[in-house]
C-alpha positions as CSV (number, residue, x, y, z in Angstrom):
1,M,-38.2,15.0,-24.3
2,E,-34.6,14.2,-25.4
3,E,-33.4,17.1,-23.2
4,R,-35.1,15.5,-20.2
5,V,-33.7,12.1,-20.9
6,S,-30.2,13.5,-21.2
7,R,-30.7,15.4,-18.0
8,L,-31.8,12.3,-16.2
9,E,-28.9,10.3,-17.5
10,G,-26.6,13.0,-16.2
11,E,-28.2,12.9,-12.8
12,H,-27.9,9.1,-12.8
13,S,-24.2,9.1,-13.7
14,G,-23.6,11.7,-10.9
15,M,-25.4,9.6,-8.4
16,S,-23.5,6.5,-9.4
17,S,-20.1,8.3,-9.1
18,R,-21.1,9.5,-5.6
19,L,-22.1,6.0,-4.7
20,D,-18.7,4.7,-6.0
21,D,-17.0,7.3,-3.9
22,L,-19.0,6.3,-0.8
23,R,-18.3,2.6,-1.4
24,S,-14.5,3.2,-1.8
25,D,-14.5,5.3,1.4
26,M,-16.4,2.6,3.3
27,N,-14.0,0.0,1.9
28,F,-11.0,2.1,3.0
29,R,-12.5,2.5,6.6
30,F,-13.2,-1.2,6.8
31,N,-9.7,-2.1,5.8
32,L,-8.2,0.5,8.2
33,L,-10.3,-0.9,11.1
34,L,-9.4,-4.5,10.2
35,G,-5.7,-3.6,10.1
36,L,-6.0,-1.9,13.5
37,Q,-7.6,-4.9,15.0
38,V,-4.9,-7.2,13.6
39,A,-2.2,-4.9,15.0
40,M,-3.8,-4.9,18.4
41,L,-4.2,-8.7,18.4
42,G,-0.4,-8.9,17.6
43,V,0.4,-6.6,20.5
44,G,-1.9,-8.6,22.8
45,V,-0.2,-11.9,21.8
46,T,3.2,-10.4,22.3
47,L,2.3,-9.1,25.8
48,L,0.8,-12.5,26.7
49,G,4.1,-14.2,25.6
50,I,6.2,-11.8,27.7
51,G,3.9,-12.4,30.7
52,I,4.2,-16.2,30.3
53,T,8.0,-15.9,30.0
54,I,8.2,-13.8,33.1
55,L,5.9,-16.2,35.0
56,A,7.9,-19.2,33.9
57,R,11.2,-17.6,35.1
58,L,9.7,-16.8,38.5
59,L,8.4,-20.4,39.1
């Protein structure tokens, strides 16, 4: 009985460590995508500013 309990506890700790690994991986991917979106937003705003500047000089 004690052997079975210790085996189940070992399986549980293995599953929780795998869950933590998965959670940290998902968190990393989310942060990476968020950073990429912010960078693309910055590029878009810069290009919009350049376009407005060129338009203002032409008019």
